[in-house]
PDB file as gemmi writes it, atoms N, CA and C in Angstrom:
CRYST1    1.000    1.000    1.000  90.00  90.00  90.00 P 1                      
ATOM      1  N   UNK A   1      -7.393   9.809   5.824  1.00  0.00           N  
ATOM      2  CA  UNK A   1      -7.254   8.426   5.402  1.00  0.00           C  
ATOM      3  C   UNK A   1      -5.805   8.190   4.962  1.00  0.00           C  
ATOM      4  N   UNK A   2      -5.185   7.171   5.507  1.00  0.00           N  
ATOM      5  CA  UNK A   2      -3.782   6.927   5.157  1.00  0.00           C  
ATOM      6  C   UNK A   2      -3.609   6.449   3.716  1.00  0.00           C  
ATOM      7  N   UNK A   3      -2.469   6.801   3.147  1.00  0.00           N  
ATOM      8  CA  UNK A   3      -2.123   6.333   1.807  1.00  0.00           C  
ATOM      9  C   UNK A   3      -1.559   4.924   1.880  1.00  0.00           C  
ATOM     10  N   UNK A   4      -0.763   4.666   2.915  1.00  0.00           N  
ATOM     11  CA  UNK A   4      -0.131   3.358   3.091  1.00  0.00           C  
ATOM     12  C   UNK A   4      -0.769   2.669   4.286  1.00  0.00           C  
ATOM     13  N   UNK A   5      -1.220   1.432   4.071  1.00  0.00           N  
ATOM     14  CA  UNK A   5      -1.873   0.666   5.127  1.00  0.00           C  
ATOM     15  C   UNK A   5      -1.184  -0.680   5.303  1.00  0.00           C  
ATOM     16  N   UNK A   6      -1.589  -1.375   6.342  1.00  0.00           N  
ATOM     17  CA  UNK A   6      -1.041  -2.712   6.565  1.00  0.00           C  
ATOM     18  C   UNK A   6      -1.405  -3.647   5.407  1.00  0.00           C  
ATOM     19  N   UNK A   7      -2.529  -3.392   4.742  1.00  0.00           N  
ATOM     20  CA  UNK A   7      -2.900  -4.210   3.579  1.00  0.00           C  
ATOM     21  C   UNK A   7      -1.839  -4.128   2.485  1.00  0.00           C  
ATOM     22  N   UNK A   8      -1.269  -2.945   2.292  1.00  0.00           N  
ATOM     23  CA  UNK A   8      -0.205  -2.789   1.299  1.00  0.00           C  
ATOM     24  C   UNK A   8       1.016  -3.624   1.682  1.00  0.00           C  
ATOM     25  N   UNK A   9       1.349  -3.606   2.967  1.00  0.00           N  
ATOM     26  CA  UNK A   9       2.509  -4.383   3.409  1.00  0.00           C  
ATOM     27  C   UNK A   9       2.251  -5.876   3.302  1.00  0.00           C  
ATOM     28  N   UNK A  10       1.026  -6.290   3.603  1.00  0.00           N  
ATOM     29  CA  UNK A  10       0.681  -7.708   3.442  1.00  0.00           C  
ATOM     30  C   UNK A  10       0.808  -8.114   1.969  1.00  0.00           C  
ATOM     31  N   UNK A  11       0.334  -7.272   1.073  1.00  0.00           N  
ATOM     32  CA  UNK A  11       0.437  -7.572  -0.367  1.00  0.00           C  
ATOM     33  C   UNK A  11       1.901  -7.635  -0.799  1.00  0.00           C  
ATOM     34  N   UNK A  12       2.703  -6.727  -0.260  1.00  0.00           N  
ATOM     35  CA  UNK A  12       4.125  -6.719  -0.594  1.00  0.00           C  
ATOM     36  C   UNK A  12       4.804  -7.995  -0.097  1.00  0.00           C  
ATOM     37  N   UNK A  13       4.506  -8.369   1.128  1.00  0.00           N  
ATOM     38  CA  UNK A  13       5.110  -9.580   1.696  1.00  0.00           C  
ATOM     39  C   UNK A  13       4.623 -10.840   0.991  1.00  0.00           C  
ATOM     40  N   UNK A  14       3.406 -10.810   0.471  1.00  0.00           N  
ATOM     41  CA  UNK A  14       2.845 -11.973  -0.222  1.00  0.00           C  
ATOM     42  C   UNK A  14       3.332 -12.090  -1.662  1.00  0.00           C  
ATOM     43  N   UNK A  15       3.972 -11.055  -2.155  1.00  0.00           N  
ATOM     44  CA  UNK A  15       4.450 -11.072  -3.540  1.00  0.00           C  
ATOM     45  C   UNK A  15       5.454 -12.202  -3.736  1.00  0.00           C  
ATOM     46  N   UNK A  16       5.354 -12.869  -4.860  1.00  0.00           N  
ATOM     47  CA  UNK A  16       6.301 -13.934  -5.188  1.00  0.00           C  
ATOM     48  C   UNK A  16       7.551 -13.376  -5.857  1.00  0.00           C  
ATOM     49  N   UNK A  17       7.526 -12.092  -6.177  1.00  0.00           N  
ATOM     50  CA  UNK A  17       8.672 -11.442  -6.820  1.00  0.00           C  
ATOM     51  C   UNK A  17       9.596 -10.864  -5.753  1.00  0.00           C  
ATOM     52  N   UNK A  18      10.813 -11.363  -5.702  1.00  0.00           N  
ATOM     53  CA  UNK A  18      11.790 -10.873  -4.710  1.00  0.00           C  
ATOM     54  C   UNK A  18      12.062  -9.382  -4.851  1.00  0.00           C  
ATOM     55  N   UNK A  19      11.916  -8.842  -6.040  1.00  0.00           N  
ATOM     56  CA  UNK A  19      12.214  -7.438  -6.295  1.00  0.00           C  
ATOM     57  C   UNK A  19      10.986  -6.536  -6.163  1.00  0.00           C  
ATOM     58  N   UNK A  20       9.897  -7.049  -5.611  1.00  0.00           N  
ATOM     59  CA  UNK A  20       8.667  -6.265  -5.485  1.00  0.00           C  
ATOM     60  C   UNK A  20       8.915  -5.023  -4.633  1.00  0.00           C  
ATOM     61  N   UNK A  21       8.149  -3.972  -4.942  1.00  0.00           N  
ATOM     62  CA  UNK A  21       8.280  -2.709  -4.217  1.00  0.00           C  
ATOM     63  C   UNK A  21       6.900  -2.105  -3.973  1.00  0.00           C  
ATOM     64  N   UNK A  22       6.799  -1.372  -2.890  1.00  0.00           N  
ATOM     65  CA  UNK A  22       5.607  -0.571  -2.611  1.00  0.00           C  
ATOM     66  C   UNK A  22       5.906   0.824  -3.120  1.00  0.00           C  
ATOM     67  N   UNK A  23       5.072   1.297  -4.030  1.00  0.00           N  
ATOM     68  CA  UNK A  23       5.299   2.605  -4.644  1.00  0.00           C  
ATOM     69  C   UNK A  23       4.050   3.461  -4.517  1.00  0.00           C  
ATOM     70  N   UNK A  24       4.241   4.744  -4.717  1.00  0.00           N  
ATOM     71  CA  UNK A  24       3.120   5.680  -4.790  1.00  0.00           C  
ATOM     72  C   UNK A  24       3.225   6.386  -6.135  1.00  0.00           C  
ATOM     73  N   UNK A  25       2.117   6.335  -6.876  1.00  0.00           N  
ATOM     74  CA  UNK A  25       2.013   7.021  -8.168  1.00  0.00           C  
ATOM     75  C   UNK A  25       0.698   7.790  -8.149  1.00  0.00           C  
ATOM     76  N   UNK A  26       0.773   9.085  -8.355  1.00  0.00           N  
ATOM     77  CA  UNK A  26      -0.442   9.898  -8.375  1.00  0.00           C  
ATOM     78  C   UNK A  26      -1.232   9.844  -7.085  1.00  0.00           C  
ATOM     79  N   UNK A  27      -0.533   9.703  -5.956  1.00  0.00           N  
ATOM     80  CA  UNK A  27      -1.199   9.686  -4.662  1.00  0.00           C  
ATOM     81  C   UNK A  27      -1.771   8.346  -4.264  1.00  0.00           C  
ATOM     82  N   UNK A  28      -1.591   7.320  -5.092  1.00  0.00           N  
ATOM     83  CA  UNK A  28      -2.113   5.986  -4.809  1.00  0.00           C  
ATOM     84  C   UNK A  28      -0.971   5.018  -4.567  1.00  0.00           C  
ATOM     85  N   UNK A  29      -1.044   4.265  -3.482  1.00  0.00           N  
ATOM     86  CA  UNK A  29      -0.027   3.260  -3.178  1.00  0.00           C  
ATOM     87  C   UNK A  29      -0.386   1.948  -3.855  1.00  0.00           C  
ATOM     88  N   UNK A  30       0.639   1.266  -4.342  1.00  0.00           N  
ATOM     89  CA  UNK A  30       0.423  -0.056  -4.930  1.00  0.00           C  
ATOM     90  C   UNK A  30       1.723  -0.844  -4.890  1.00  0.00           C  
ATOM     91  N   UNK A  31       1.573  -2.149  -5.021  1.00  0.00           N  
ATOM     92  CA  UNK A  31       2.729  -3.037  -5.065  1.00  0.00           C  
ATOM     93  C   UNK A  31       3.007  -3.347  -6.522  1.00  0.00           C  
ATOM     94  N   UNK A  32       4.256  -3.172  -6.919  1.00  0.00           N  
ATOM     95  CA  UNK A  32       4.667  -3.477  -8.291  1.00  0.00           C  
ATOM     96  C   UNK A  32       5.694  -4.602  -8.232  1.00  0.00           C  
ATOM     97  N   UNK A  33       5.777  -5.394  -9.296  1.00  0.00           N  
ATOM     98  CA  UNK A  33       6.638  -6.564  -9.260  1.00  0.00           C  
ATOM     99  C   UNK A  33       8.127  -6.284  -9.192  1.00  0.00           C  
ATOM    100  N   UNK A  34       8.559  -5.115  -9.584  1.00  0.00           N  
ATOM    101  CA  UNK A  34       9.998  -4.821  -9.542  1.00  0.00           C  
ATOM    102  C   UNK A  34      10.213  -3.383  -9.111  1.00  0.00           C  
ATOM    103  N   UNK A  35      11.317  -3.130  -8.454  1.00  0.00           N  
ATOM    104  CA  UNK A  35      11.670  -1.800  -7.968  1.00  0.00           C  
ATOM    105  C   UNK A  35      11.848  -0.853  -9.161  1.00  0.00           C  
ATOM    106  N   UNK A  36      10.970   0.168  -9.307  1.00  0.00           N  
ATOM    107  CA  UNK A  36      11.055   1.082 -10.453  1.00  0.00           C  
ATOM    108  C   UNK A  36      12.371   1.844 -10.533  1.00  0.00           C  
ATOM    109  N   UNK A  37      13.070   1.989  -9.411  1.00  0.00           N  
ATOM    110  CA  UNK A  37      14.341   2.710  -9.465  1.00  0.00           C  
ATOM    111  C   UNK A  37      15.387   1.928 -10.263  1.00  0.00           C  
ATOM    112  N   UNK A  38      15.089   0.681 -10.531  1.00  0.00           N  
ATOM    113  CA  UNK A  38      15.980  -0.145 -11.364  1.00  0.00           C  
ATOM    114  C   UNK A  38      15.571  -0.102 -12.833  1.00  0.00           C  
ATOM    115  N   UNK A  39      14.607   0.744 -13.151  1.00  0.00           N  
ATOM    116  CA  UNK A  39      14.174   0.896 -14.534  1.00  0.00           C  
ATOM    117  C   UNK A  39      13.101  -0.093 -14.960  1.00  0.00           C  
ATOM    118  N   UNK A  40      12.457  -0.749 -13.977  1.00  0.00           N  
ATOM    119  CA  UNK A  40      11.477  -1.784 -14.303  1.00  0.00           C  
ATOM    120  C   UNK A  40      10.036  -1.392 -13.979  1.00  0.00           C  
ATOM    121  N   UNK A  41       9.745  -0.128 -13.856  1.00  0.00           N  
ATOM    122  CA  UNK A  41       8.390   0.264 -13.495  1.00  0.00           C  
ATOM    123  C   UNK A  41       8.097   1.676 -13.934  1.00  0.00           C  
ATOM    124  N   UNK A  42       6.975   2.225 -13.442  1.00  0.00           N  
ATOM    125  CA  UNK A  42       6.607   3.591 -13.816  1.00  0.00           C  
ATOM    126  C   UNK A  42       7.690   4.587 -13.420  1.00  0.00           C  
ATOM    127  N   UNK A  43       8.038   5.457 -14.341  1.00  0.00           N  
ATOM    128  CA  UNK A  43       9.112   6.433 -14.087  1.00  0.00           C  
ATOM    129  C   UNK A  43       8.756   7.419 -12.978  1.00  0.00           C  
ATOM    130  N   UNK A  44       7.462   7.734 -12.844  1.00  0.00           N  
ATOM    131  CA  UNK A  44       7.060   8.717 -11.852  1.00  0.00           C  
ATOM    132  C   UNK A  44       6.713   8.087 -10.501  1.00  0.00           C  
ATOM    133  N   UNK A  45       7.035   6.816 -10.331  1.00  0.00           N  
ATOM    134  CA  UNK A  45       6.736   6.127  -9.085  1.00  0.00           C  
ATOM    135  C   UNK A  45       7.718   6.543  -7.992  1.00  0.00           C  
ATOM    136  N   UNK A  46       7.180   6.815  -6.822  1.00  0.00           N  
ATOM    137  CA  UNK A  46       7.990   7.085  -5.644  1.00  0.00           C  
ATOM    138  C   UNK A  46       8.085   5.776  -4.868  1.00  0.00           C  
ATOM    139  N   UNK A  47       9.274   5.216  -4.789  1.00  0.00           N  
ATOM    140  CA  UNK A  47       9.456   3.949  -4.072  1.00  0.00           C  
ATOM    141  C   UNK A  47       9.422   4.229  -2.576  1.00  0.00           C  
ATOM    142  N   UNK A  48       8.497   3.571  -1.896  1.00  0.00           N  
ATOM    143  CA  UNK A  48       8.354   3.724  -0.456  1.00  0.00           C  
ATOM    144  C   UNK A  48       9.237   2.707   0.266  1.00  0.00           C  
ATOM    145  N   UNK A  49       9.162   1.457  -0.171  1.00  0.00           N  
ATOM    146  CA  UNK A  49       9.987   0.399   0.402  1.00  0.00           C  
ATOM    147  C   UNK A  49       9.963  -0.799  -0.534  1.00  0.00           C  
ATOM    148  N   UNK A  50      10.844  -1.730  -0.269  1.00  0.00           N  
ATOM    149  CA  UNK A  50      10.903  -2.960  -1.057  1.00  0.00           C  
ATOM    150  C   UNK A  50      10.526  -4.144  -0.171  1.00  0.00           C  
ATOM    151  N   UNK A  51      10.240  -5.238  -0.817  1.00  0.00           N  
ATOM    152  CA  UNK A  51       9.903  -6.465  -0.088  1.00  0.00           C  
ATOM    153  C   UNK A  51      11.056  -6.854   0.834  1.00  0.00           C  
ATOM    154  N   UNK A  52      12.266  -6.839   0.313  1.00  0.00           N  
ATOM    155  CA  UNK A  52      13.427  -7.215   1.115  1.00  0.00           C  
ATOM    156  C   UNK A  52      13.605  -6.294   2.323  1.00  0.00           C  
ATOM    157  N   UNK A  53      13.353  -5.002   2.146  1.00  0.00           N  
ATOM    158  CA  UNK A  53      13.505  -4.052   3.253  1.00  0.00           C  
ATOM    159  C   UNK A  53      12.474  -4.306   4.348  1.00  0.00           C  
ATOM    160  N   UNK A  54      11.258  -4.655   3.957  1.00  0.00           N  
ATOM    161  CA  UNK A  54      10.215  -4.945   4.951  1.00  0.00           C  
ATOM    162  C   UNK A  54      10.562  -6.226   5.701  1.00  0.00           C  
ATOM    163  N   UNK A  55      11.015  -7.235   4.977  1.00  0.00           N  
ATOM    164  CA  UNK A  55      11.411  -8.487   5.628  1.00  0.00           C  
ATOM    165  C   UNK A  55      12.536  -8.233   6.622  1.00  0.00           C  
ATOM    166  N   UNK A  56      13.495  -7.407   6.246  1.00  0.00           N  
ATOM    167  CA  UNK A  56      14.607  -7.089   7.140  1.00  0.00           C  
ATOM    168  C   UNK A  56      14.135  -6.295   8.358  1.00  0.00           C  
ATOM    169  N   UNK A  57      13.139  -5.443   8.175  1.00  0.00           N  
ATOM    170  CA  UNK A  57      12.630  -4.604   9.262  1.00  0.00           C  
ATOM    171  C   UNK A  57      11.830  -5.419  10.280  1.00  0.00           C  
ATOM    172  N   UNK A  58      11.076  -6.374   9.782  1.00  0.00           N  
ATOM    173  CA  UNK A  58      10.206  -7.164  10.651  1.00  0.00           C  
ATOM    174  C   UNK A  58      10.875  -8.479  11.027  1.00  0.00           C  
ATOM    175  N   UNK A  59      10.598  -8.938  12.209  1.00  0.00           N  
ATOM    176  CA  UNK A  59      11.055 -10.267  12.599  1.00  0.00           C  
ATOM    177  C   UNK A  59      10.276 -11.296  11.793  1.00  0.00           C  
ATOM    178  N   UNK A  60      10.843 -12.482  11.657  1.00  0.00           N  
ATOM    179  CA  UNK A  60      10.151 -13.529  10.906  1.00  0.00           C  
ATOM    180  C   UNK A  60       8.804 -13.859  11.531  1.00  0.00           C  
ATOM    181  N   UNK A  61       8.681 -13.633  12.816  1.00  0.00           N  
ATOM    182  CA  UNK A  61       7.410 -13.894  13.488  1.00  0.00           C  
ATOM    183  C   UNK A  61       6.612 -12.622  13.712  1.00  0.00           C  
ATOM    184  N   UNK A  62       6.709 -11.666  12.799  1.00  0.00           N  
ATOM    185  CA  UNK A  62       6.037 -10.370  12.962  1.00  0.00           C  
ATOM    186  C   UNK A  62       4.531 -10.564  13.112  1.00  0.00           C  
ATOM    187  N   UNK A  63       3.974  -9.819  14.036  1.00  0.00           N  
ATOM    188  CA  UNK A  63       2.528  -9.894  14.226  1.00  0.00           C  
ATOM    189  C   UNK A  63       1.853  -8.695  13.560  1.00  0.00           C  
ATOM    190  N   UNK A  64       0.543  -8.710  13.590  1.00  0.00           N  
ATOM    191  CA  UNK A  64      -0.230  -7.662  12.920  1.00  0.00           C  
ATOM    192  C   UNK A  64       0.080  -6.281  13.493  1.00  0.00           C  
ATOM    193  N   UNK A  65       0.293  -6.199  14.787  1.00  0.00           N  
ATOM    194  CA  UNK A  65       0.597  -4.908  15.407  1.00  0.00           C  
ATOM    195  C   UNK A  65       1.895  -4.320  14.847  1.00  0.00           C  
ATOM    196  N   UNK A  66       2.923  -5.140  14.678  1.00  0.00           N  
ATOM    197  CA  UNK A  66       4.187  -4.662  14.122  1.00  0.00           C  
ATOM    198  C   UNK A  66       4.008  -4.202  12.675  1.00  0.00           C  
ATOM    199  N   UNK A  67       3.218  -4.928  11.922  1.00  0.00           N  
ATOM    200  CA  UNK A  67       2.971  -4.554  10.524  1.00  0.00           C  
ATOM    201  C   UNK A  67       2.203  -3.244  10.458  1.00  0.00           C  
ATOM    202  N   UNK A  68       1.216  -3.079  11.324  1.00  0.00           N  
ATOM    203  CA  UNK A  68       0.444  -1.832  11.347  1.00  0.00           C  
ATOM    204  C   UNK A  68       1.319  -0.647  11.745  1.00  0.00           C  
ATOM    205  N   UNK A  69       2.201  -0.844  12.724  1.00  0.00           N  
ATOM    206  CA  UNK A  69       3.102   0.250  13.137  1.00  0.00           C  
ATOM    207  C   UNK A  69       4.046   0.641  12.003  1.00  0.00           C  
ATOM    208  N   UNK A  70       4.562  -0.357  11.284  1.00  0.00           N  
ATOM    209  CA  UNK A  70       5.439  -0.049  10.160  1.00  0.00           C  
ATOM    210  C   UNK A  70       4.672   0.710   9.082  1.00  0.00           C  
ATOM    211  N   UNK A  71       3.456   0.294   8.801  1.00  0.00           N  
ATOM    212  CA  UNK A  71       2.634   0.999   7.809  1.00  0.00           C  
ATOM    213  C   UNK A  71       2.403   2.447   8.240  1.00  0.00           C  
ATOM    214  N   UNK A  72       2.139   2.668   9.514  1.00  0.00           N  
ATOM    215  CA  UNK A  72       1.934   4.030  10.016  1.00  0.00           C  
ATOM    216  C   UNK A  72       3.201   4.863   9.871  1.00  0.00           C  
ATOM    217  N   UNK A  73       4.355   4.277  10.198  1.00  0.00           N  
ATOM    218  CA  UNK A  73       5.622   5.017  10.063  1.00  0.00           C  
ATOM    219  C   UNK A  73       5.893   5.380   8.603  1.00  0.00           C  
ATOM    220  N   UNK A  74       5.630   4.450   7.706  1.00  0.00           N  
ATOM    221  CA  UNK A  74       5.843   4.731   6.282  1.00  0.00           C  
ATOM    222  C   UNK A  74       4.879   5.803   5.790  1.00  0.00           C  
ATOM    223  N   UNK A  75       3.643   5.768   6.274  1.00  0.00           N  
ATOM    224  CA  UNK A  75       2.648   6.761   5.872  1.00  0.00           C  
ATOM    225  C   UNK A  75       3.025   8.152   6.382  1.00  0.00           C  
ATOM    226  N   UNK A  76       3.512   8.233   7.628  1.00  0.00           N  
ATOM    227  CA  UNK A  76       3.959   9.515   8.188  1.00  0.00           C  
ATOM    228  C   UNK A  76       5.145  10.047   7.382  1.00  0.00           C  
ATOM    229  N   UNK A  77       6.071   9.155   7.031  1.00  0.00           N  
ATOM    230  CA  UNK A  77       7.240   9.580   6.234  1.00  0.00           C  
ATOM    231  C   UNK A  77       6.780  10.119   4.872  1.00  0.00           C  
ATOM    232  N   UNK A  78       5.826   9.442   4.260  1.00  0.00           N  
ATOM    233  CA  UNK A  78       5.285   9.900   2.980  1.00  0.00           C  
ATOM    234  C   UNK A  78       4.619  11.261   3.143  1.00  0.00           C  
ATOM    235  N   UNK A  79       3.830  11.425   4.180  1.00  0.00           N  
ATOM    236  CA  UNK A  79       3.165  12.721   4.433  1.00  0.00           C  
ATOM    237  C   UNK A  79       4.194  13.838   4.605  1.00  0.00           C  
ATOM    238  N   UNK A  80       5.302  13.537   5.256  1.00  0.00           N  
ATOM    239  CA  UNK A  80       6.310  14.567   5.484  1.00  0.00           C  
ATOM    240  C   UNK A  80       6.974  15.000   4.177  1.00  0.00           C  
ATOM    241  N   UNK A  81       6.883  14.138   3.155  1.00  0.00           N  
ATOM    242  CA  UNK A  81       7.418  14.480   1.827  1.00  0.00           C  
ATOM    243  C   UNK A  81       6.376  15.237   0.987  1.00  0.00           C  
ATOM    244  N   UNK A  82       5.169  15.350   1.544  1.00  0.00           N  
ATOM    245  CA  UNK A  82       4.106  16.015   0.801  1.00  0.00           C  
ATOM    246  C   UNK A  82       3.325  15.055  -0.065  1.00  0.00           C  
ATOM    247  N   UNK A  83       3.439  13.747   0.214  1.00  0.00           N  
ATOM    248  CA  UNK A  83       2.790  12.707  -0.581  1.00  0.00           C  
ATOM    249  C   UNK A  83       1.364  12.592  -0.271  1.00  0.00           C  
TER     250      UNK A  83                                                      
END                                                                             
């Protein structure tokens, strides 16, 4: 079962906070309102990506397939880190 799914990316993109980030804490992925690497979140959070980075990665007209592929790539990257 993947840790990062397209649902996480949808939640990140739907966030009203420009500084929102997708993080993993204790093996669980979640969207937090601010990038923890800036000192605004859990210290043990592993930042996977930010809202701005996802927007830059996807075209403005991104479809579900593109979002799912990005989620899979992020999940594979996390797995390679031992996440």
